C-alpha positions in Angstrom: 57.1 91.0 97.1 55.3 89.5 99.9 51.8 90.9 100.9 50.3 90.3 104.2 46.3 90.6 104.5 45.7 89.8 108.4 42.5 89.2 110.3 41.6 91.7 113.2 42.6 89.9 116.1 40.3 90.3 119.7 43.4 92.5 120.7 42.5 94.8 118.1 39.3 95.2 119.0 39.9 96.3 122.3 42.8 98.7 121.2 40.4 100.4 119.1 38.0 100.5 121.8 40.5 102.2 124.1 40.9 105.1 120.6 36.9 105.2 120.8 36.7 106.1 124.5 39.2 108.7 124.2 37.6 110.6 121.3 33.9 110.4 122.8 35.2 111.6 126.1 36.5 114.6 123.6 32.9 115.1 122.4 31.6 116.0 125.5 32.7 119.3 124.1 30.2 119.2 121.3 26.7 121.2 121.6 24.4 118.5 120.1 21.6 120.9 119.8 23.7 122.6 117.0 24.2 119.5 115.1 23.2 119.1 111.3 20.3 117.0 111.8 18.4 119.5 110.4 20.1 119.7 107.3 18.5 118.1 104.6 19.5 116.0 101.6 18.1 118.9 99.5 20.2 121.7 101.3 23.6 119.5 100.5 22.8 119.7 96.8 21.6 123.5 97.0 25.3 123.9 98.9 27.0 122.2 96.0 25.2 123.5 93.3 25.7 127.1 94.5 29.1 126.6 94.7 29.2 125.6 91.2 26.9 128.2 90.1 28.8 131.3 91.0 32.3 129.8 90.8 32.8 127.3 88.0 33.0 128.7 84.7 30.5 127.7 82.1 32.7 128.9 79.3 36.4 127.6 80.2 34.8 125.0 82.4 37.5 125.8 85.4 36.9 127.4 88.6 37.1 130.8 89.1 39.3 132.3 91.8 36.3 134.2 93.3 32.7 135.3 92.6 33.7 138.5 91.1 35.8 137.2 88.1 33.4 137.6 84.9 32.7 134.2 82.8 35.5 133.6 80.3 38.2 133.3 83.1 41.7 131.9 81.5 44.6 133.6 83.1 46.4 132.5 86.1 45.0 135.4 88.0 41.4 134.7 87.4 41.3 131.2 88.2 41.8 128.9 91.2 45.3 127.7 91.7 46.6 124.7 89.8 46.4 122.1 92.6 43.3 123.1 94.0 41.3 122.2 90.6 42.0 118.6 91.6 39.9 118.8 94.5 36.8 120.3 92.9 37.1 117.4 90.5 36.9 115.2 93.5 34.1 117.1 94.9 32.3 116.2 91.2 33.2 112.9 91.4 31.8 112.8 95.2 28.4 114.5 93.8 28.3 111.5 91.0 28.8 108.8 93.7 25.8 110.3 95.9 23.6 110.7 93.0 24.5 107.0 92.0 23.7 106.1 95.8 20.4 107.7 95.6 19.4 106.4 92.4 18.8 109.6 90.9 19.4 109.2 87.0 19.0 112.8 86.4 21.6 114.5 89.1 24.0 111.3 87.6 23.9 112.5 84.4 24.0 116.2 85.5 27.3 115.3 87.6 28.7 113.1 85.3 28.3 115.8 82.7 30.3 118.2 85.4 32.9 115.8 85.8 33.5 115.6 81.9 33.2 119.3 81.6 36.2 119.6 84.6 38.3 117.4 83.1 38.3 118.9 79.6 38.4 122.4 81.3 41.6 121.5 83.0 43.2 119.9 80.4 42.9 122.9 77.9 43.9 125.2 80.4 46.6 123.2 82.4 48.7 122.7 78.6 46.8 119.3 78.1 48.3 117.9 81.2 52.0 117.9 80.0 53.6 117.1 83.0 56.7 118.2 81.4 55.6 121.5 80.1 56.8 124.6 82.4 54.7 127.3 80.9 55.1 130.1 83.5 51.1 130.9 83.1 49.3 127.5 82.9 52.5 124.8 83.2 53.6 122.7 86.2 56.5 123.5 88.4 55.9 122.0 91.8 55.9 118.2 92.5 52.9 118.1 95.0 50.9 120.1 92.2 51.0 116.9 89.7 50.8 114.6 92.6 47.5 116.2 93.6 46.2 115.6 90.2 47.6 111.9 90.3 45.4 111.3 93.4 42.2 112.6 91.3 43.0 110.8 88.1 43.6 107.4 90.1 40.0 107.8 91.8 38.3 109.0 88.6 39.7 105.8 86.7 38.4 103.6 90.1 35.1 105.1 89.1 34.9 105.5 85.5 37.3 103.2 84.1 38.2 105.5 81.4 41.8 104.5 80.2 42.7 108.0 79.5 42.5 108.6 83.4 44.8 105.6 84.2 47.4 106.9 81.6 47.6 110.0 83.1 47.7 109.1 86.6 50.5 106.4 85.5 52.5 109.2 83.8 52.1 111.8 86.2 53.2 109.6 89.0 56.4 108.4 87.3 57.2 112.1 86.2 57.0 113.3 89.8 59.1 109.9 91.0 61.7 109.5 88.6 61.8 113.3 86.8 61.5 114.8 83.4 63.1 113.2 80.3 62.6 116.7 79.0 63.7 119.2 82.0 65.8 116.4 83.4 65.0 117.4 86.8 66.2 114.8 89.9 62.6 113.7 90.4 61.0 113.9 93.9 61.9 110.7 95.2 65.2 110.6 97.1 66.7 107.1 96.3 69.4 107.5 98.9 67.6 109.3 101.9 64.1 108.4 101.6 61.0 110.2 101.2 60.0 112.9 98.5 61.2 116.3 97.6 58.9 119.0 97.3 60.6 121.3 94.6 62.4 120.2 91.6 65.6 121.7 90.5 66.3 122.3 86.8 69.6 124.4 87.2 71.6 121.8 89.0 69.5 118.4 88.8 72.1 116.4 90.7 72.1 118.9 93.8 69.8 118.4 96.4 70.1 122.0 97.9 66.7 122.3 98.4 66.2 119.2 100.8 62.9 120.2 101.7 60.5 117.2 102.0 57.1 118.3 102.8 54.1 116.5 103.9 51.9 117.7 101.0 54.1 115.8 98.5 54.9 112.6 100.6 51.4 111.5 102.0 49.8 112.3 98.5 52.0 110.2 97.0 51.3 107.0 99.2 47.5 108.0 98.8 48.3 107.9 94.8 50.1 104.8 94.6 47.7 103.0 97.0 44.6 104.4 94.9 46.4 103.1 91.8 47.2 99.9 93.2 43.6 99.1 94.5 42.0 100.4 91.1 44.4 98.6 88.7 42.8 94.8 88.1 45.3 92.4 88.8 44.7 91.0 85.4 45.8 94.1 83.8 49.0 92.8 81.8 50.6 96.3 81.1 50.4 96.5 84.9 52.3 93.2 85.7 55.8 95.0 84.9 57.2 98.3 85.4 57.6 100.1 81.8 60.9 99.2 80.5 60.7 101.4 77.4 60.3 104.8 79.2 59.3 108.9 77.8 60.8 109.4 74.6 62.5 105.8 74.6 64.4 106.8 77.8 64.2 103.6 80.1 65.5 106.0 83.1 62.2 107.6 82.6 59.6 105.2 82.8 55.8 105.8 82.1 54.1 103.5 84.4 54.8 101.1 87.2 53.7 97.8 88.0 50.8 97.3 90.4 53.3 95.7 92.9 55.6 98.4 92.7 53.1 100.8 93.4 52.6 99.1 96.7 56.3 99.1 97.5 56.5 103.0 96.9 53.5 103.7 99.1 54.8 101.4 101.7 58.0 102.8 101.9 57.1 106.5 101.6 54.6 106.0 104.3 57.3 104.2 106.4 59.7 107.2 105.7 56.9 109.7 106.7 55.8 108.0 110.0 59.6 107.9 111.2 60.5 111.9 110.0 57.1 113.8 109.9 54.8 112.3 112.1 54.6 112.3 116.3 53.1 109.2 117.3 52.3 110.4 120.8 50.6 113.4 120.1 49.2 112.5 116.5 51.0 116.0 114.9 51.8 115.9 111.2 54.7 118.1 110.6 54.6 120.4 108.0 58.1 119.7 106.3 61.4 118.5 107.0 64.7 120.1 105.8 67.6 117.8 106.5 67.7 117.2 110.2 65.6 120.2 111.0 61.4 119.5 111.3 58.9 122.2 111.2 56.3 120.8 113.5 53.3 123.0 112.6 50.4 121.4 111.7 47.4 122.1 108.9 44.0 120.3 108.6 44.9 119.3 105.1 48.4 117.6 106.1 46.6 115.7 108.8 44.0 114.7 106.5 46.1 113.2 103.7 48.3 111.2 106.7 44.9 109.9 107.7 43.9 108.9 104.4 47.3 107.3 103.5 46.8 105.3 107.0 43.2 104.4 106.4 44.2 102.8 103.1 47.0 100.7 104.3 44.9 99.6 107.3 42.2 98.6 104.9 44.8 96.9 102.7 46.2 94.9 105.4 44.5 95.1 108.6 47.5 96.2 110.3 46.4 98.1 113.6 49.4 100.6 113.3 47.9 102.1 110.7 44.3 102.9 112.1 46.3 103.6 115.5 47.9 106.4 113.5 44.8 107.7 111.6 43.0 108.0 114.6 45.8 109.8 116.7 46.1 112.0 113.8 42.1 112.7 113.8 42.4 113.3 117.5 45.0 116.1 117.2 43.2 117.7 114.6 40.2 117.7 116.7 41.6 118.6 120.1 44.7 120.7 118.9 43.9 122.4 115.9 40.1 123.2 116.8 39.6 125.8 119.5 37.2 125.9 122.0 34.4 126.4 122.9 33.1 125.4 119.3 35.9 123.2 118.2 35.1 124.3 114.8 37.5 123.3 111.8 40.1 126.1 112.1 41.1 128.7 109.3 44.0 130.3 108.8 44.4 133.8 106.4 46.4 132.4 103.4 44.9 132.7 100.1 44.7 129.2 99.3 44.0 127.8 103.0 40.3 127.6 102.7 40.8 124.5 100.3 42.3 122.6 103.4 38.9 121.5 104.7 37.7 120.0 101.3 40.9 117.9 101.7 40.5 117.1 105.2 37.0 115.8 104.3 38.1 113.6 101.7 40.2 111.6 103.9 38.4 112.0 107.0 35.2 110.3 105.4 37.6 107.1 105.0 38.3 106.9 108.6 34.8 107.4 109.6 32.8 105.1 107.3 35.4 103.0 105.9 37.2 102.3 109.1 34.0 102.8 111.3 35.6 105.4 113.6 32.1 107.3 114.1 33.0 109.1 117.2 34.2 112.0 115.1 30.8 112.3 113.6 29.6 114.8 115.9 32.7 117.0 115.7 32.3 117.1 112.1 28.7 117.9 111.7 29.2 120.7 114.3 31.2 122.8 111.8 28.7 121.9 109.0 26.2 123.1 111.0 27.9 126.1 111.6 29.3 127.1 108.0 25.7 126.5 106.7 23.8 128.7 109.2 26.1 131.5 108.2 25.8 131.3 104.4 25.3 134.4 102.0 22.2 135.0 99.7 23.9 133.2 97.4 24.2 129.9 99.8 28.1 130.2 99.5 30.0 129.9 102.7 33.6 131.1 103.8 36.1 129.3 105.4 35.2 131.4 109.1 32.3 129.0 110.0 30.9 131.7 112.6 30.1 134.4 110.4 28.9 135.1 106.7 31.4 135.5 104.4 32.4 138.9 102.6 32.1 139.4 99.1 33.7 138.3 96.9 33.9 134.9 98.0 36.8 132.9 96.6 36.7 129.3 95.5 38.8 127.7 98.0 37.0 129.4 100.6 33.4 128.5 99.5 34.6 124.8 98.9 35.0 123.6 102.6 31.3 123.3 103.8 30.0 121.8 100.3 32.8 119.3 100.4 31.8 118.2 103.9 27.9 117.8 103.1 28.5 116.0 100.1 30.5 113.2 102.1 28.7 113.6 105.3 25.6 115.3 105.6 21.7 114.5 104.3 21.2 110.8 103.3 24.8 109.4 102.5 
């Protein structure tokens, strides 16, 4: 496959400046007296350590659903949702990277231990990451649940180079893309019409009646494929070709894609997503598409994964359209999803939706730091400031950043501010 790596032209620079101007004008709404310049590096670690102290189970090494749950949590009702545990693993990796950047060996060791514990605890709880196991309590039943973990395994492999992580990233990606050799579902990828299905169909695998194609599977698929492409060494012999043997010796269900195939997967799904789930004029990322109908309701986590997918492609190719898309999506999140007068990150009442800030943080950091779009920094820091100001006595924060959270505090709600702080506050 032909790959284009282009330089940024003078025109590109001028075009980026136009987007900077639009966003900076919006920043006049931000009250800079409330920004988190007063948040210290010590505050960052206090916030993250409190999150772990009250919500990470020291016995089972998995995150409890809320602070009222006793240690030893091991049932579906007692622990956070299967897909959100991957976000908490991302946070631990971010803590490790931050400690490494600070050259704090004690913290490096502490958070590397946490990374290992989360991996072991989640593996023990979720059927040892057997992607073909539909156990109703701890198994896998939705494509995006698996793909969130694929993203995290891909990221973990890039940081630690543990071959177990790469194997799990490969196998989970392929299980989602092609389906299961055991369950014989159709796979998420729609070879005929493009895009990724959200829900698999066990009863009638060839049928596509449940034709929902959600942003929450399409853009994480792009991120996973690009993260694998970026983190697999070009000299890796295994990943120079696609697997021809397959799960259980069935070549219809390969166990890995080649590095170049991952790139093709990412570009194809991204192009489909831009055409079917993105409004270029407004920056709105749709929730889902069902046949010809589009649900245009927006959320911070879908805006975030679209931003992340766009940034990864921009960094890889230098093509301006990717950066334009990312900035448009960020502007939509800031100007439309956030309400005046404070323009704080929004919250909704759904139980798991407190995790949306943590997901958005992961990918907004790419736009701000990796792609140089610092015009969004004040807006982000304003949310951090209000959230941290409204912590409770245990230094836990909720998802409504204007008030102290009620007890018990859920792992979803408490994750947002520490996730933002790890990436944006203190000495980065």
